[in-house]
N, CA, C and O of each residue as an XYZ file, in Angstrom:
276
protein
N      47.933    -14.819     -0.183
C      46.986    -15.012     -1.253
C      47.519    -16.136     -2.126
O      48.707    -16.155     -2.451
N      46.668    -17.066     -2.507
C      47.096    -18.228     -3.274
C      46.955    -18.079     -4.777
O      47.681    -18.722     -5.536
N      46.026    -17.238     -5.216
C      45.784    -17.096     -6.664
C      45.873    -15.641     -7.072
O      45.507    -14.756     -6.299
N      46.356    -15.383     -8.276
C      46.431    -13.997     -8.740
C      45.054    -13.477     -9.137
O      44.139    -14.253     -9.412
N      44.923    -12.167     -9.161
C      43.712    -11.551     -9.673
C      42.572    -11.387     -8.687
O      41.505    -10.906     -9.070
N      42.759    -11.770     -7.423
C      41.674    -11.624     -6.450
C      41.528    -10.181     -5.971
O      40.452     -9.765     -5.543
N      42.622     -9.423     -6.048
C      42.579     -8.003     -5.735
C      43.711     -7.320     -6.492
O      44.629     -7.972     -6.989
N      43.626     -5.996     -6.567
C      44.649     -5.234     -7.293
C      44.920     -3.936     -6.543
O      44.148     -3.538     -5.670
N      46.015     -3.288     -6.888
C      46.374     -2.013     -6.258
C      45.221     -1.027     -6.390
O      44.625     -0.890     -7.458
N      44.916     -0.344     -5.294
C      43.840      0.636     -5.286
C      42.532      0.109     -4.728
O      41.656      0.899     -4.377
N      42.376     -1.219     -4.634
C      41.144     -1.791     -4.074
C      41.058     -1.477     -2.582
O      42.060     -1.541     -1.871
N      39.863     -1.138     -2.115
C      39.630     -0.964     -0.688
C      39.007     -2.250     -0.167
O      37.957     -2.676     -0.649
N      39.653     -2.871      0.818
C      39.208     -4.157      1.334
C      38.896     -4.074      2.820
O      39.460     -3.253      3.543
N      37.995     -4.932      3.259
C      37.604     -5.032      4.659
C      38.354     -6.190      5.300
O      38.564     -7.229      4.673
N      38.755     -6.004      6.549
C      39.462     -7.032      7.310
C      38.541     -7.633      8.358
O      37.713     -6.940      8.950
N      38.696     -8.921      8.576
C      38.015     -9.588      9.683
C      39.097     -9.970     10.690
O      40.065    -10.644     10.339
N      38.933     -9.540     11.937
C      39.901     -9.843     12.985
C      39.494    -11.112     13.724
O      38.323    -11.290     14.061
N      40.449    -11.982     13.972
C      40.212    -13.196     14.751
C      41.193    -13.211     15.920
O      42.394    -13.013     15.740
N      40.664    -13.448     17.118
C      41.493    -13.458     18.321
C      41.971    -14.870     18.629
O      41.202    -15.830     18.581
N      43.250    -14.975     18.945
C      43.860    -16.199     19.453
C      44.179    -15.946     20.922
O      44.036    -14.814     21.383
N      44.606    -16.959     21.675
C      44.882    -16.714     23.097
C      45.872    -15.574     23.372
O      45.682    -14.818     24.325
N      46.922    -15.439     22.557
C      47.922    -14.404     22.816
C      48.191    -13.492     21.625
O      49.152    -12.724     21.644
N      47.365    -13.565     20.600
C      47.617    -12.752     19.410
C      46.345    -12.631     18.577
O      45.286    -13.136     18.949
N      46.476    -11.952     17.445
C      45.371    -11.740     16.509
C      45.853    -12.037     15.097
O      47.041    -11.910     14.803
N      44.930    -12.432     14.223
C      45.251    -12.498     12.797
C      44.074    -11.927     12.024
O      42.963    -11.811     12.542
N      44.342    -11.573     10.766
C      43.361    -10.872      9.950
C      43.128    -11.615      8.651
O      44.053    -12.181      8.068
N      41.874    -11.609      8.201
C      41.492    -12.214      6.932
C      40.923    -11.111      6.052
O      40.048    -10.359      6.480
N      41.413    -11.015      4.831
C      40.851    -10.063      3.877
C      39.547    -10.652      3.368
O      39.527    -11.766      2.844
N      38.469     -9.915      3.518
C      37.158    -10.403      3.088
C      37.082    -10.435      1.580
O      37.595     -9.520      0.934
N      36.533    -11.335      1.048
C      35.944    -12.594      1.440
C      36.920    -13.722      1.142
O      36.932    -14.289      0.049
N      37.731    -14.030      2.135
C      38.734    -15.099      2.088
C      39.746    -14.906      0.961
O      40.137    -15.870      0.303
N      40.166    -13.668      0.739
C      41.168    -13.383     -0.288
C      42.551    -13.785      0.207
O      43.309    -14.425     -0.522
N      42.887    -13.413      1.448
C      44.205    -13.708      1.999
C      44.137    -13.626      3.523
O      43.195    -13.071      4.088
N      45.167    -14.197      4.182
C      45.271    -14.150      5.639
C      46.612    -13.550      6.026
O      47.601    -13.676      5.304
N      46.624    -12.898      7.174
C      47.865    -12.325      7.693
C      48.569    -13.340      8.574
O      48.043    -14.415      8.864
N      49.761    -12.977      8.988
C      50.441    -13.716     10.041
C      49.830    -13.303     11.372
O      48.868    -12.535     11.405
N      50.378    -13.803     12.454
C      49.867    -13.446     13.780
C      50.507    -12.155     14.262
O      51.697    -11.919     14.054
N      49.694    -11.318     14.912
C      50.146    -10.051     15.465
C      49.897    -10.053     16.963
O      48.850    -10.508     17.424
N      50.865     -9.541     17.729
C      50.694     -9.458     19.176
C      49.674     -8.371     19.510
O      49.277     -7.589     18.645
N      49.262     -8.333     20.757
C      48.260     -7.361     21.193
C      48.719     -5.931     20.937
O      47.910     -5.085     20.557
N      49.983     -5.650     21.137
C      50.492     -4.289     20.927
C      50.493     -3.898     19.450
O      50.467     -2.709     19.133
N      50.523     -4.876     18.541
C      50.521     -4.617     17.104
C      49.119     -4.637     16.492
O      48.965     -4.447     15.286
N      48.112     -4.864     17.312
C      46.732     -5.009     16.843
C      46.284     -3.803     16.026
O      46.546     -2.661     16.402
N      45.609     -4.059     14.907
C      45.115     -2.999     14.033
C      43.845     -2.379     14.597
O      43.009     -3.073     15.175
N      43.707     -1.077     14.427
C      42.481     -0.393     14.836
C      41.510     -0.288     13.669
O      40.295     -0.289     13.864
N      42.045     -0.198     12.461
C      41.217     -0.058     11.253
C      40.672     -1.405     10.816
O      41.305     -2.439     11.031
N      39.516     -1.392     10.214
C      38.941     -2.609      9.632
C      38.827     -2.496      8.119
O      38.296     -3.390      7.460
N      39.331     -1.381      7.568
C      39.378     -1.192      6.114
C      40.748     -0.664      5.750
O      41.353      0.110      6.491
N      41.228     -1.096      4.593
C      42.510     -0.623      4.107
C      42.528     -0.622      2.589
O      41.625     -1.157      1.945
N      43.561     -0.020      2.028
C      43.706      0.069      0.582
C      44.903     -0.768      0.154
O      45.973     -0.697      0.759
N      44.711     -1.561     -0.897
C      45.794     -2.387     -1.421
C      46.806     -1.465     -2.084
O      46.471     -0.710     -2.997
N      48.053     -1.535     -1.614
C      49.125     -0.726     -2.172
C      49.839     -1.482     -3.288
O      50.229     -0.894     -4.297
N      50.007     -2.804     -3.097
C      50.754     -3.609     -4.063
C      50.449     -5.080     -3.836
O      50.169     -5.496     -2.712
N      50.503     -5.869     -4.910
C      50.410     -7.324     -4.820
C      51.720     -7.875     -5.373
O      52.042     -7.676     -6.545
N      52.478     -8.573     -4.512
C      53.782     -9.104     -4.909
C      53.686    -10.613     -5.122
O      53.061    -11.325     -4.335
N      54.314    -11.089     -6.198
C      54.397    -12.526     -6.433
C      55.770    -13.008     -5.998
O      56.788    -12.458     -6.415
N      55.798    -14.043     -5.154
C      57.044    -14.641     -4.685
C      56.960    -16.156     -4.909
O      55.889    -16.659     -5.245
N      58.044    -16.882     -4.734
C      57.996    -18.341     -4.857
C      57.037    -18.998     -3.848
O      56.572    -20.116     -4.068
N      56.747    -18.301     -2.752
C      55.855    -18.851     -1.727
C      54.400    -18.473     -1.939
O      53.533    -18.933     -1.195
N      54.112    -17.651     -2.929
C      52.734    -17.239     -3.196
C      52.665    -15.747     -3.438
O      53.674    -15.108     -3.735
N      51.473    -15.195     -3.311
C      51.238    -13.776     -3.538
C      51.078    -13.074     -2.196
O      50.415    -13.583     -1.293
N      51.690    -11.904     -2.075
C      51.591    -11.109     -0.861
C      50.851     -9.820     -1.173
O      51.160     -9.131     -2.145
N      49.864     -9.502     -0.332
C      49.091     -8.279     -0.500
C      49.636     -7.259      0.495
O      49.577     -7.475      1.705
N      50.162     -6.158     -0.011
C      50.690     -5.077      0.817
C      49.581     -4.029      0.926
O      49.107     -3.506     -0.082
N      49.173     -3.729      2.167
C      48.051     -2.801      2.376
C      48.489     -1.582      3.149
O      49.504     -1.587      3.846
N      47.690     -0.527      3.007
C      47.929      0.732      3.687
C      46.694      1.053      4.517
O      45.565      0.915      4.048
N      46.925      1.488      5.773
C      45.832      1.809      6.682
C      45.965      3.253      7.147
O      47.051      3.828      7.081
N      44.879      3.838      7.612
C      44.892      5.241      8.038
C      45.158      5.409      9.523
O      44.621      6.329     10.139
N      45.959      4.559     10.104
C      46.246      4.707     11.533
C      47.693      4.979     11.818
O      48.077      5.125     12.979
């Protein structure tokens, strides 16, 4: 996440999955943040999750989410 205030702890957000040739990545709707790449074995089954924490680091903001899987 590049800017603060786009989401907060407790928010329920929807994920959009995008397939790459050998992995997947996820975008928090509506373009709030993007994940790193995940291998097929790490692929998420849920498309909704709850924001657990938003961390600020020198590299930007990280959204920590919790899923029911």
